N, CA, C and O atoms as a DFTB+ gen file, in Angstrom:
712 C
 N C O
     1  1       0.684      -1.477      -0.071
     2  2       0.061       0.443      -0.200
     3  2       0.873       1.197       0.166
     4  3       0.431       2.289       0.525
     5  1       2.046       1.034       0.229
     6  2       3.209       2.121       0.186
     7  2       2.819       3.359      -1.160
     8  3       2.661       4.567      -0.984
     9  1       2.746       2.683      -2.345
    10  2       2.746       3.263      -3.446
    11  2       1.290       3.872      -3.931
    12  3       1.137       4.363      -5.050
    13  1       0.166       3.770      -2.878
    14  2      -0.854       4.011      -3.388
    15  2      -0.966       5.632      -2.731
    16  3      -0.563       5.889      -1.597
    17  1      -1.554       6.614      -3.605
    18  2      -1.593       8.104      -2.956
    19  2      -2.740       8.055      -2.266
    20  3      -3.664       7.302      -2.574
    21  1      -2.760       8.892      -1.240
    22  2      -3.836       9.403      -0.310
    23  2      -5.419       9.392      -0.810
    24  3      -6.433       8.941      -0.276
    25  1      -5.206      10.045      -1.997
    26  2      -6.804      10.199      -2.553
    27  2      -7.594       8.771      -2.597
    28  3      -8.823       8.831      -2.544
    29  1      -6.996       7.544      -2.687
    30  2      -7.373       6.573      -2.521
    31  2      -8.539       6.491      -1.136
    32  3      -9.710       6.148      -1.297
    33  1      -7.959       6.868       0.180
    34  2      -8.988       7.108       1.080
    35  2      -9.922       8.140       0.733
    36  3     -11.021       8.057       1.281
    37  1      -9.733       9.073      -0.038
    38  2     -10.654      10.061       0.067
    39  2     -11.585       9.690      -1.387
    40  3     -11.054       9.892      -2.479
    41  1     -12.554       9.311      -1.331
    42  2     -13.614       9.215      -2.255
    43  2     -14.214      10.426      -3.104
    44  3     -14.638      10.379      -4.259
    45  1     -14.149      11.452      -2.299
    46  2     -14.720      12.700      -2.574
    47  2     -13.805      13.496      -3.657
    48  3     -14.178      14.443      -4.349
    49  1     -12.896      13.068      -3.645
    50  2     -11.943      13.841      -4.524
    51  2     -12.082      13.458      -6.234
    52  3     -11.456      14.064      -7.105
    53  1     -12.991      12.380      -6.480
    54  2     -13.504      12.279      -7.808
    55  2     -12.614      11.234      -8.606
    56  3     -11.463      11.011      -8.231
    57  1     -13.127      10.635      -9.641
    58  2     -13.292       9.568     -10.233
    59  2     -11.730       9.582     -10.795
    60  3     -11.023       8.586     -10.638
    61  1     -11.160      10.953     -11.560
    62  2     -10.114      11.203     -12.034
    63  2      -9.051      10.723     -11.242
    64  3      -8.176      10.002     -11.721
    65  1      -9.072      11.145      -9.823
    66  2      -7.575      10.107      -9.215
    67  2      -7.649       9.189      -9.324
    68  3      -6.632       8.648      -9.760
    69  1      -8.824       8.310      -9.041
    70  2      -9.039       7.018      -9.118
    71  2      -8.346       6.248      -9.770
    72  3      -7.572       5.333      -9.491
    73  1      -8.840       6.891     -11.014
    74  2      -8.289       6.093     -12.514
    75  2      -6.765       6.173     -12.499
    76  3      -6.179       5.223     -13.017
    77  1      -5.964       7.256     -11.935
    78  2      -4.566       6.822     -11.906
    79  2      -4.222       6.403     -10.926
    80  3      -3.001       6.244     -10.903
    81  1      -4.864       6.046      -9.796
    82  2      -4.802       4.898      -8.797
    83  2      -4.648       3.600      -9.253
    84  3      -3.696       2.856      -9.020
    85  1      -5.397       3.421      -9.756
    86  2      -5.859       1.985     -10.624
    87  2      -4.743       1.778     -11.703
    88  3      -4.254       0.689     -12.000
    89  1      -4.453       2.859     -12.182
    90  2      -3.361       2.322     -13.350
    91  2      -2.141       2.082     -12.824
    92  3      -1.436       1.138     -13.179
    93  1      -1.775       3.061     -11.805
    94  2      -0.429       2.532     -10.816
    95  2      -0.512       1.322      -9.978
    96  3       0.500       0.794      -9.518
    97  1      -1.871       0.814      -9.745
    98  2      -1.566      -0.225      -8.911
    99  2      -1.343      -1.811     -10.260
   100  3      -0.760      -2.878     -10.067
   101  1      -2.124      -1.282     -11.609
   102  2      -1.624      -2.391     -12.796
   103  2      -0.364      -2.120     -13.105
   104  3       0.245      -3.108     -13.517
   105  1       0.382      -0.917     -13.044
   106  2       2.140      -1.157     -13.258
   107  2       2.728      -2.161     -12.083
   108  3       3.398      -3.178     -12.266
   109  1       2.283      -1.582     -10.796
   110  2       3.217      -2.138      -9.988
   111  2       2.935      -4.005      -9.821
   112  3       3.795      -4.788      -9.417
   113  1       1.635      -4.354     -10.217
   114  2       1.347      -5.826     -10.602
   115  2       2.004      -6.237     -11.569
   116  3       2.174      -7.456     -11.610
   117  1       2.569      -5.437     -12.619
   118  2       3.601      -5.908     -13.811
   119  2       4.638      -5.852     -13.358
   120  3       5.327      -6.832     -13.642
   121  1       5.078      -5.170     -12.789
   122  2       6.711      -5.100     -11.783
   123  2       6.629      -6.241     -10.780
   124  3       7.609      -6.986     -10.753
   125  1       5.647      -6.495      -9.970
   126  2       5.755      -7.682      -9.224
   127  2       5.689      -9.143      -9.985
   128  3       6.272     -10.158      -9.607
   129  1       4.889      -9.023     -11.084
   130  2       4.881     -10.338     -11.873
   131  2       6.208     -10.711     -12.404
   132  3       6.528     -11.900     -12.399
   133  1       7.293      -9.494     -13.021
   134  2       8.467      -9.586     -13.458
   135  2       9.456     -10.083     -12.141
   136  3      10.179     -11.076     -12.225
   137  1       9.373      -9.288     -11.001
   138  2      10.132     -10.127      -9.888
   139  2       9.549     -11.397      -9.774
   140  3      10.514     -12.152      -9.889
   141  1       8.625     -12.031      -9.629
   142  2       8.151     -12.957      -9.368
   143  2       8.583     -13.871     -10.498
   144  3       8.765     -15.011     -10.072
   145  1       8.748     -13.781     -11.447
   146  2       9.372     -14.666     -12.735
   147  2      10.773     -14.683     -12.428
   148  3      11.359     -15.761     -12.513
   149  1      11.346     -13.737     -12.112
   150  2      12.899     -13.800     -11.738
   151  2      13.268     -14.773     -10.349
   152  3      14.285     -15.437     -10.152
   153  1      12.067     -14.601      -9.476
   154  2      12.289     -15.428      -8.194
   155  2      12.197     -16.928      -8.759
   156  3      12.976     -17.723      -8.235
   157  1      11.252     -17.469      -9.870
   158  2      11.332     -18.624     -10.371
   159  2      12.114     -19.077     -10.514
   160  3      12.363     -20.102      -9.878
   161  1      13.125     -18.468     -11.621
   162  2      14.127     -19.072     -11.946
   163  2      15.224     -19.470     -10.896
   164  3      16.166     -20.205     -11.194
   165  1      15.070     -19.025      -9.859
   166  2      16.274     -19.454      -9.245
   167  2      16.019     -20.830      -8.365
   168  3      16.807     -21.395      -7.606
   169  1      14.655     -21.189      -8.712
   170  2      14.457     -22.537      -8.632
   171  2      13.828     -22.775      -6.768
   172  3      13.667     -23.865      -6.219
   173  1      13.688     -21.983      -6.413
   174  2      13.272     -21.635      -4.987
   175  2      11.588     -22.131      -4.888
   176  3      10.725     -21.630      -5.609
   177  1      11.355     -23.019      -4.038
   178  2      10.128     -23.380      -3.958
   179  2       9.218     -22.893      -2.787
   180  3       9.170     -23.389      -1.661
   181  1       8.649     -22.042      -3.166
   182  2       8.069     -21.107      -1.826
   183  2       6.180     -21.189      -2.124
   184  3       5.486     -20.212      -1.841
   185  1       5.631     -22.337      -2.650
   186  2       4.392     -22.636      -2.660
   187  2       3.074     -21.932      -2.376
   188  3       2.179     -21.898      -3.221
   189  1       2.982     -21.454      -1.355
   190  2       1.757     -20.898      -1.130
   191  2       1.588     -19.584      -1.624
   192  3       0.564     -19.081      -2.086
   193  1       3.078     -18.922      -1.425
   194  2       3.220     -17.559      -2.139
   195  2       3.001     -17.319      -3.608
   196  3       2.567     -16.330      -4.199
   197  1       3.477     -18.655      -4.098
   198  2       3.637     -18.411      -5.522
   199  2       1.781     -18.813      -5.897
   200  3       1.165     -18.017      -6.606
   201  1       1.318     -19.625      -5.543
   202  2      -0.540     -19.890      -5.636
   203  2      -1.205     -18.651      -5.558
   204  3      -1.929     -18.198      -6.445
   205  1      -0.882     -17.968      -4.200
   206  2      -1.749     -16.519      -4.103
   207  2      -1.165     -15.581      -5.150
   208  3      -1.924     -14.824      -5.753
   209  1       0.215     -15.588      -5.413
   210  2       0.512     -14.475      -6.630
   211  2      -0.352     -14.690      -8.290
   212  3      -0.756     -13.849      -9.093
   213  1      -0.378     -16.063      -8.305
   214  2      -1.340     -16.530      -9.614
   215  2      -2.519     -16.143      -9.446
   216  3      -2.885     -15.282     -10.246
   217  1      -3.175     -16.437      -8.768
   218  2      -4.463     -16.211      -8.251
   219  2      -4.533     -14.539      -8.213
   220  3      -5.644     -14.248      -8.655
   221  1      -4.035     -13.714      -7.976
   222  2      -3.757     -12.305      -8.111
   223  2      -3.744     -11.855      -8.899
   224  3      -4.607     -10.999      -9.097
   225  1      -2.664     -12.156      -9.965
   226  2      -2.445     -11.921     -11.054
   227  2      -3.548     -12.237     -12.341
   228  3      -3.520     -11.804     -13.493
   229  1      -4.457     -13.099     -11.727
   230  2      -5.422     -13.656     -13.065
   231  2      -6.187     -12.499     -12.974
   232  3      -6.951     -12.412     -13.936
   233  1      -6.276     -11.565     -12.178
   234  2      -7.320     -10.146     -11.532
   235  2      -6.730      -9.302     -12.556
   236  3      -7.360      -8.248     -12.643
   237  1      -5.740      -9.377     -13.375
   238  2      -5.280      -8.034     -13.732
   239  2      -6.315      -7.530     -14.654
   240  3      -6.739      -6.376     -14.598
   241  1      -6.739      -8.470     -15.556
   242  2      -7.799      -8.261     -16.672
   243  2      -8.883      -7.660     -16.268
   244  3      -9.465      -6.846     -16.985
   245  1      -9.257      -7.962     -15.162
   246  2     -10.709      -7.377     -14.472
   247  2     -10.333      -5.723     -13.905
   248  3     -11.087      -4.768     -13.715
   249  1      -9.088      -5.839     -13.765
   250  2      -8.892      -4.652     -12.910
   251  2      -8.313      -3.751     -14.107
   252  3      -8.134      -2.546     -13.930
   253  1      -8.079      -4.258     -15.104
   254  2      -7.977      -3.305     -16.310
   255  2      -9.487      -2.679     -16.673
   256  3      -9.724      -1.482     -16.510
   257  1     -10.317      -3.470     -17.100
   258  2     -11.426      -3.654     -17.356
   259  2     -12.286      -2.167     -16.281
   260  3     -13.104      -1.344     -16.690
   261  1     -11.744      -2.294     -14.996
   262  2     -12.430      -1.565     -14.008
   263  2     -11.665       0.050     -14.541
   264  3     -12.331       1.079     -14.657
   265  1     -10.524      -0.013     -14.748
   266  2      -9.940       1.455     -15.401
   267  2     -10.820       1.889     -16.636
   268  3     -11.288       3.018     -16.785
   269  1     -10.951       0.986     -17.369
   270  2     -11.725       1.274     -18.766
   271  2     -12.918       2.230     -18.450
   272  3     -13.133       3.395     -18.786
   273  1     -13.813       1.093     -17.477
   274  2     -15.002       1.607     -16.707
   275  2     -15.052       3.059     -16.211
   276  3     -15.732       4.017     -16.578
   277  1     -14.189       2.930     -15.334
   278  2     -14.048       4.237     -14.546
   279  2     -13.747       5.362     -15.514
   280  3     -14.183       6.471     -15.203
   281  1     -13.028       5.232     -16.704
   282  2     -12.429       6.236     -17.419
   283  2     -13.866       6.577     -18.293
   284  3     -14.304       7.705     -18.521
   285  1     -14.318       5.600     -18.608
   286  2     -15.557       6.093     -19.350
   287  2     -16.826       6.530     -18.613
   288  3     -17.767       7.044     -19.217
   289  1     -16.830       6.317     -17.314
   290  2     -17.624       6.990     -16.311
   291  2     -17.404       8.146     -15.970
   292  3     -18.324       8.921     -15.707
   293  1     -15.913       8.537     -15.899
   294  2     -15.512      10.116     -15.794
   295  2     -15.990      10.726     -17.247
   296  3     -16.882      11.560     -17.093
   297  1     -15.755      10.594     -18.112
   298  2     -15.900      10.905     -19.681
   299  2     -17.512      11.399     -19.463
   300  3     -17.830      12.586     -19.402
   301  1     -18.340      10.421     -19.370
   302  2     -19.558      10.764     -19.045
   303  2     -19.848      11.753     -18.009
   304  3     -20.612      12.606     -18.460
   305  1     -19.531      11.956     -16.810
   306  2     -19.568      13.001     -15.886
   307  2     -19.214      14.295     -16.454
   308  3     -19.969      15.263     -16.372
   309  1     -17.903      14.335     -17.117
   310  2     -17.797      15.378     -17.723
   311  2     -18.369      16.253     -18.928
   312  3     -18.364      17.462     -19.155
   313  1     -18.890      15.078     -19.641
   314  2     -19.854      15.757     -20.367
   315  2     -21.185      16.236     -19.867
   316  3     -21.846      17.044     -20.519
   317  1     -21.661      15.658     -18.505
   318  2     -22.812      15.703     -18.235
   319  2     -22.652      17.255     -17.567
   320  3     -23.519      18.078     -17.861
   321  1     -21.662      17.608     -16.764
   322  2     -21.525      18.493     -15.952
   323  2     -20.520      19.118     -16.078
   324  3     -20.629      20.237     -15.577
   325  1     -19.662      18.942     -16.477
   326  2     -17.989      19.503     -16.932
   327  2     -17.115      18.935     -16.111
   328  3     -17.453      18.075     -15.298
   329  1     -15.708      19.434     -16.269
   330  2     -14.812      18.768     -15.582
   331  2     -15.099      19.265     -13.643
   332  3     -15.778      20.226     -13.281
   333  1     -14.411      18.353     -12.772
   334  2     -14.400      18.225     -11.605
   335  2     -13.478      19.696     -11.322
   336  3     -12.834      20.252     -12.211
   337  1     -13.574      20.211      -9.811
   338  2     -12.930      21.239      -9.604
   339  2     -11.049      20.573      -9.858
   340  3     -10.287      21.236     -10.561
   341  1     -10.636      19.440      -9.281
   342  2      -9.179      19.023      -9.182
   343  2      -8.754      18.878     -10.955
   344  3      -7.544      18.979     -11.158
   345  1      -9.568      18.673     -12.120
   346  2      -9.565      18.440     -13.455
   347  2      -9.537      20.052     -14.122
   348  3      -9.350      20.128     -15.336
   349  1      -9.697      21.158     -13.441
   350  2     -10.128      22.378     -13.863
   351  2      -8.864      22.955     -14.818
   352  3      -8.951      23.666     -15.819
   353  1      -8.025      22.572     -14.365
   354  2      -6.817      23.372     -14.761
   355  2      -5.730      22.597     -16.061
   356  3      -4.597      22.871     -16.457
   357  1      -6.745      21.519     -16.443
   358  2      -6.248      21.153     -17.837
   359  2      -6.887      22.024     -19.154
   360  3      -7.895      22.692     -19.382
   361  1      -6.027      21.720     -19.659
   362  2      -6.366      22.663     -21.411
   363  2      -7.606      22.459     -21.694
   364  3      -8.121      23.571     -21.809
   365  1      -8.341      21.681     -21.862
   366  2      -9.932      21.698     -22.252
   367  2     -10.818      21.667     -21.282
   368  3     -11.931      21.269     -21.628
   369  1     -10.699      21.929     -20.296
   370  2     -11.634      21.805     -19.193
   371  2     -12.400      23.081     -19.186
   372  3     -13.433      23.036     -18.517
   373  1     -12.106      24.321     -19.837
   374  2     -13.051      25.499     -19.988
   375  2     -13.767      25.063     -20.931
   376  3     -14.963      25.075     -20.638
   377  1     -13.488      24.605     -22.146
   378  2     -14.378      23.993     -23.480
   379  2     -15.418      23.172     -22.886
   380  3     -16.625      23.399     -22.963
   381  1     -14.727      21.967     -22.144
   382  2     -15.933      21.026     -21.466
   383  2     -16.818      21.604     -20.729
   384  3     -18.006      21.331     -20.899
   385  1     -16.544      22.226     -20.073
   386  2     -17.492      22.970     -18.964
   387  2     -18.822      23.825     -19.674
   388  3     -20.018      23.915     -19.401
   389  1     -17.785      24.487     -20.903
   390  2     -19.185      25.420     -21.851
   391  2     -19.828      24.205     -22.401
   392  3     -21.040      24.319     -22.589
   393  1     -19.288      23.065     -22.701
   394  2     -20.405      22.369     -24.080
   395  2     -20.836      21.226     -22.880
   396  3     -21.394      20.288     -23.449
   397  1     -20.772      21.049     -21.705
   398  2     -21.519      20.011     -20.855
   399  2     -23.204      20.273     -21.290
   400  3     -23.783      21.177     -21.892
   401  1     -23.625      19.035     -20.674
   402  2     -24.931      18.932     -20.952
   403  2     -25.749      20.285     -19.683
   404  3     -26.570      21.194     -19.807
   405  1     -25.052      19.791     -18.710
   406  2     -25.465      20.838     -17.431
   407  2     -25.808      22.268     -18.176
   408  3     -26.850      22.920     -18.109
   409  1     -24.590      22.547     -18.911
   410  2     -24.470      24.392     -18.970
   411  2     -25.032      24.454     -19.998
   412  3     -24.830      25.597     -20.407
   413  1     -25.993      23.605     -21.114
   414  2     -26.791      23.731     -22.104
   415  2     -28.246      24.035     -21.443
   416  3     -29.055      24.882     -21.823
   417  1     -28.356      23.227     -20.476
   418  2     -29.468      22.996     -19.688
   419  2     -30.001      24.237     -18.912
   420  3     -31.172      24.577     -18.747
   421  1     -28.975      24.769     -18.522
   422  2     -29.030      26.152     -17.809
   423  2     -29.274      27.224     -18.441
   424  3     -29.870      28.204     -17.995
   425  1     -28.687      27.041     -19.833
   426  2     -28.725      28.350     -21.340
   427  2     -30.286      28.164     -21.558
   428  3     -31.055      29.124     -21.583
   429  1     -30.552      27.288     -21.662
   430  2     -32.173      26.852     -22.228
   431  2     -33.054      27.439     -21.023
   432  3     -33.934      28.229     -21.368
   433  1     -32.961      27.219     -19.958
   434  2     -33.740      27.483     -18.765
   435  2     -33.499      29.013     -18.534
   436  3     -34.481      29.717     -18.295
   437  1     -32.363      29.519     -18.588
   438  2     -32.272      31.268     -18.908
   439  2     -32.950      32.087     -20.001
   440  3     -33.422      33.222     -19.941
   441  1     -32.860      30.990     -21.289
   442  2     -33.443      31.639     -22.365
   443  2     -35.054      31.261     -22.224
   444  3     -35.841      31.913     -22.911
   445  1     -35.438      30.469     -21.557
   446  2     -37.012      30.184     -21.454
   447  2     -37.745      31.105     -20.283
   448  3     -38.927      31.438     -20.373
   449  1     -36.716      31.544     -18.951
   450  2     -37.211      32.590     -18.437
   451  2     -37.713      33.978     -19.283
   452  3     -38.780      34.592     -19.253
   453  1     -36.492      34.187     -20.031
   454  2     -36.258      35.330     -20.755
   455  2     -37.543      35.392     -21.803
   456  3     -37.958      36.518     -22.079
   457  1     -38.063      34.474     -22.280
   458  2     -39.249      34.450     -23.258
   459  2     -40.570      34.658     -22.635
   460  3     -41.561      35.076     -23.233
   461  1     -40.518      34.380     -21.565
   462  2     -41.949      33.803     -20.502
   463  2     -41.630      35.318     -20.067
   464  3     -42.741      35.843     -20.137
   465  1     -40.809      36.210     -19.698
   466  2     -40.558      37.755     -19.094
   467  2     -41.117      38.511     -20.222
   468  3     -41.816      39.496     -19.986
   469  1     -40.833      38.080     -21.627
   470  2     -41.048      38.870     -22.587
   471  2     -42.478      38.911     -23.327
   472  3     -42.929      39.759     -24.097
   473  1     -43.048      37.711     -22.838
   474  2     -44.506      37.144     -23.408
   475  2     -45.364      38.123     -22.423
   476  3     -46.308      38.810     -22.814
   477  1     -44.919      38.078     -21.186
   478  2     -45.627      38.855     -20.186
   479  2     -45.804      40.203     -20.606
   480  3     -46.913      40.733     -20.670
   481  1     -44.751      40.761     -20.889
   482  2     -44.540      42.192     -21.145
   483  2     -45.255      42.578     -22.228
   484  3     -45.845      43.656     -22.283
   485  1     -45.240      41.627     -23.250
   486  2     -46.063      41.964     -24.658
   487  2     -47.209      41.903     -24.630
   488  3     -47.870      42.541     -25.450
   489  1     -47.957      40.910     -23.428
   490  2     -49.153      40.539     -23.057
   491  2     -49.965      42.045     -22.313
   492  3     -51.099      42.521     -22.257
   493  1     -49.052      42.265     -21.993
   494  2     -49.783      43.563     -20.862
   495  2     -49.556      44.988     -21.779
   496  3     -50.263      45.951     -21.482
   497  1     -48.678      45.109     -22.771
   498  2     -48.334      45.873     -23.851
   499  2     -49.856      45.906     -24.555
   500  3     -50.580      46.889     -24.707
   501  1     -50.044      44.858     -24.840
   502  2     -51.474      44.701     -25.714
   503  2     -52.431      44.617     -24.922
   504  3     -53.217      45.505     -25.250
   505  1     -52.874      43.990     -23.954
   506  2     -54.347      43.792     -22.965
   507  2     -53.882      44.446     -21.796
   508  3     -54.510      44.050     -20.814
   509  1     -53.003      45.315     -21.521
   510  2     -52.761      45.846     -20.140
   511  2     -53.863      47.317     -20.016
   512  3     -54.759      47.529     -20.833
   513  1     -53.596      48.109     -18.975
   514  2     -54.191      49.199     -18.832
   515  2     -53.857      50.370     -19.936
   516  3     -52.791      50.984     -19.903
   517  1     -54.753      50.586     -20.798
   518  2     -54.267      51.683     -21.861
   519  2     -53.239      50.734     -22.526
   520  3     -52.054      50.991     -22.314
   521  1     -53.561      49.615     -23.345
   522  2     -52.598      48.662     -24.012
   523  2     -52.947      49.151     -25.091
   524  3     -53.593      50.197     -25.024
   525  1     -52.618      48.523     -26.567
   526  2     -52.541      48.490     -27.692
   527  2     -54.033      47.990     -28.093
   528  3     -54.554      48.602     -29.026
   529  1     -54.717      47.025     -27.536
   530  2     -56.135      46.709     -27.387
   531  2     -57.114      47.879     -26.997
   532  3     -58.056      48.159     -27.739
   533  1     -56.940      48.383     -26.127
   534  2     -57.646      49.647     -25.747
   535  2     -57.475      50.677     -26.463
   536  3     -58.469      51.402     -26.421
   537  1     -56.457      51.163     -27.261
   538  2     -56.074      52.227     -28.085
   539  2     -56.560      51.618     -29.289
   540  3     -56.856      52.505     -30.090
   541  1     -56.769      50.437     -29.760
   542  2     -57.253      50.196     -31.051
   543  2     -58.762      50.115     -30.930
   544  3     -59.346      50.514     -31.937
   545  1     -59.630      49.640     -29.814
   546  2     -60.859      49.839     -29.613
   547  2     -61.106      51.230     -29.417
   548  3     -62.317      51.348     -29.601
   549  1     -60.619      52.367     -29.141
   550  2     -60.738      53.688     -29.295
   551  2     -60.843      54.145     -30.163
   552  3     -61.759      54.932     -30.404
   553  1     -59.768      53.760     -31.116
   554  2     -59.639      54.360     -32.500
   555  2     -60.599      53.571     -33.577
   556  3     -60.620      53.966     -34.742
   557  1     -61.242      52.659     -33.240
   558  2     -62.624      51.948     -33.965
   559  2     -63.373      52.914     -33.644
   560  3     -63.630      53.739     -34.521
   561  1     -63.860      53.062     -32.472
   562  2     -64.806      54.103     -31.935
   563  2     -65.216      55.308     -32.366
   564  3     -66.367      55.711     -32.531
   565  1     -63.902      56.009     -32.584
   566  2     -63.546      57.342     -32.824
   567  2     -63.849      57.192     -34.603
   568  3     -64.556      58.056     -35.121
   569  1     -63.332      56.168     -35.386
   570  2     -63.539      55.946     -36.632
   571  2     -65.054      55.728     -37.150
   572  3     -65.428      56.092     -38.265
   573  1     -65.794      55.153     -36.296
   574  2     -67.095      54.620     -36.220
   575  2     -67.929      56.352     -36.037
   576  3     -68.850      56.828     -36.700
   577  1     -67.303      56.834     -35.101
   578  2     -68.446      58.309     -34.939
   579  2     -68.083      59.027     -36.046
   580  3     -69.071      59.534     -36.577
   581  1     -66.659      59.359     -36.814
   582  2     -66.506      59.991     -37.761
   583  2     -67.229      59.266     -39.078
   584  3     -67.413      59.970     -40.071
   585  1     -67.571      58.107     -39.095
   586  2     -67.977      57.654     -40.348
   587  2     -69.681      58.077     -40.363
   588  3     -70.297      58.443     -41.364
   589  1     -70.234      57.922     -39.000
   590  2     -71.371      58.185     -38.803
   591  2     -71.898      59.847     -38.742
   592  3     -73.050      60.278     -38.700
   593  1     -70.710      60.522     -38.755
   594  2     -70.843      61.855     -38.843
   595  2     -70.881      62.398     -40.609
   596  3     -71.626      63.257     -41.083
   597  1     -70.010      61.724     -41.208
   598  2     -69.910      61.668     -42.689
   599  2     -71.023      61.352     -43.507
   600  3     -71.213      61.699     -44.673
   601  1     -71.863      60.534     -42.642
   602  2     -73.065      59.833     -43.355
   603  2     -74.179      60.815     -43.112
   604  3     -75.050      61.137     -43.920
   605  1     -74.004      61.293     -41.725
   606  2     -75.213      62.530     -41.577
   607  2     -74.871      63.604     -42.595
   608  3     -75.842      64.096     -43.169
   609  1     -73.678      64.054     -42.920
   610  2     -73.564      65.236     -43.306
   611  2     -73.653      64.872     -45.169
   612  3     -74.014      65.671     -46.033
   613  1     -73.319      63.807     -45.319
   614  2     -73.862      63.631     -47.086
   615  2     -75.094      62.954     -47.480
   616  3     -75.341      62.951     -48.686
   617  1     -75.989      62.326     -46.612
   618  2     -77.372      61.915     -46.921
   619  2     -78.133      62.810     -45.977
   620  3     -79.182      63.179     -46.505
   621  1     -77.974      63.249     -44.851
   622  2     -78.724      63.958     -44.178
   623  2     -79.412      62.683     -43.162
   624  3     -80.312      63.244     -42.536
   625  1     -79.374      61.700     -42.885
   626  2     -79.870      60.626     -42.650
   627  2     -79.111      60.370     -41.090
   628  3     -77.897      60.171     -41.048
   629  1     -79.833      60.394     -39.997
   630  2     -79.213      60.075     -38.417
   631  2     -78.824      58.580     -38.643
   632  3     -79.540      57.672     -39.066
   633  1     -77.409      58.541     -38.228
   634  2     -77.090      56.922     -38.517
   635  2     -77.890      56.186     -37.570
   636  3     -78.726      56.812     -36.917
   637  1     -77.740      54.857     -37.392
   638  2     -78.971      53.902     -36.966
   639  2     -77.989      54.015     -35.304
   640  3     -76.776      54.210     -35.219
   641  1     -78.907      53.835     -34.214
   642  2     -78.526      54.319     -33.093
   643  2     -78.703      52.764     -32.402
   644  3     -79.838      52.300     -32.501
   645  1     -77.802      52.016     -31.792
   646  2     -78.001      50.879     -31.055
   647  2     -79.042      51.099     -29.807
   648  3     -79.350      52.085     -29.137
   649  1     -79.476      49.601     -29.808
   650  2     -80.580      49.620     -28.897
   651  2     -80.050      49.977     -28.058
   652  3     -78.843      50.035     -28.292
   653  1     -80.464      50.449     -26.584
   654  2     -80.120      51.174     -25.186
   655  2     -78.862      51.652     -25.383
   656  3     -77.885      51.065     -24.919
   657  1     -78.775      52.701     -26.050
   658  2     -77.335      53.306     -26.150
   659  2     -76.976      54.382     -24.763
   660  3     -77.934      54.602     -24.021
   661  1     -76.084      54.822     -24.528
   662  2     -75.613      55.289     -23.025
   663  2     -76.117      56.947     -23.533
   664  3     -76.419      57.160     -24.707
   665  1     -76.143      57.792     -22.718
   666  2     -76.558      59.099     -22.919
   667  2     -75.529      59.914     -23.545
   668  3     -75.792      60.772     -24.387
   669  1     -74.152      59.598     -23.063
   670  2     -73.281      60.117     -24.129
   671  2     -72.959      59.628     -25.495
   672  3     -72.435      60.289     -26.392
   673  1     -73.355      58.340     -25.541
   674  2     -73.519      57.957     -27.341
   675  2     -74.588      58.800     -27.944
   676  3     -74.433      59.060     -29.138
   677  1     -75.794      59.345     -27.264
   678  2     -76.932      60.015     -28.166
   679  2     -76.210      61.347     -27.993
   680  3     -76.060      62.023     -29.011
   681  1     -75.758      61.796     -26.874
   682  2     -75.309      63.242     -27.229
   683  2     -74.206      63.464     -28.268
   684  3     -74.197      64.399     -29.069
   685  1     -73.313      62.540     -28.174
   686  2     -72.425      62.482     -29.830
   687  2     -73.026      62.217     -30.720
   688  3     -72.629      62.668     -31.795
   689  1     -74.068      61.501     -30.707
   690  2     -74.639      61.620     -32.228
   691  2     -75.440      62.542     -32.646
   692  3     -75.620      62.568     -33.864
   693  1     -76.151      63.554     -31.808
   694  2     -77.145      64.766     -32.105
   695  2     -75.912      65.819     -31.925
   696  3     -76.391      66.936     -32.122
   697  1     -74.664      65.911     -31.662
   698  2     -74.171      67.097     -31.453
   699  2     -73.811      67.632     -32.659
   700  3     -73.503      66.875     -33.580
   701  1     -73.799      68.961     -32.813
   702  2     -73.703      70.095     -34.169
   703  2     -72.103      69.571     -34.163
   704  3     -71.318      69.367     -33.237
   705  1     -71.975      69.442     -35.696
   706  2     -70.636      69.905     -36.634
   707  2     -69.881      70.672     -35.965
   708  3     -70.567      71.607     -35.552
   709  1     -68.305      70.809     -35.484
   710  2     -67.772      71.669     -35.492
   711  2     -67.123      72.875     -36.622
   712  3     -66.487      73.840     -36.197
């Protein structure tokens, strides 16, 4: 265990540090295998140690697959949320952070909030107090009033009055021309 870095005891430091640790263990296993082979050449019988080592070394391929799996998990993590803080100094970390799924989701959420705000503001501008809808209705009322006066001037006929008109509408209909 002397060759294991202290990060193996602290899983909070992230997958990237553990990948390096596993790779170092694999390298040390290769060194131990070479030493083991040299020891065998001396023809000394050490029985149990030899058997245990053989079983341990059979796990080397499995440990290599763990490294591949951890590396793939680390790449997925970077793609989803960007690099971990301990990896932030690498060349591609800024690019990975900006292109992560999380960054894109945050951008879409921000743009969605801006769109909702713009729609609310536009809705108020159209239908709010003295909004465009009110202004258009006022303009239509004024145009109808002018149209009625033009009809009255040109034909001499009083325009048709709505049923139950308000007093203001009646007064406006019978008001003298300016």
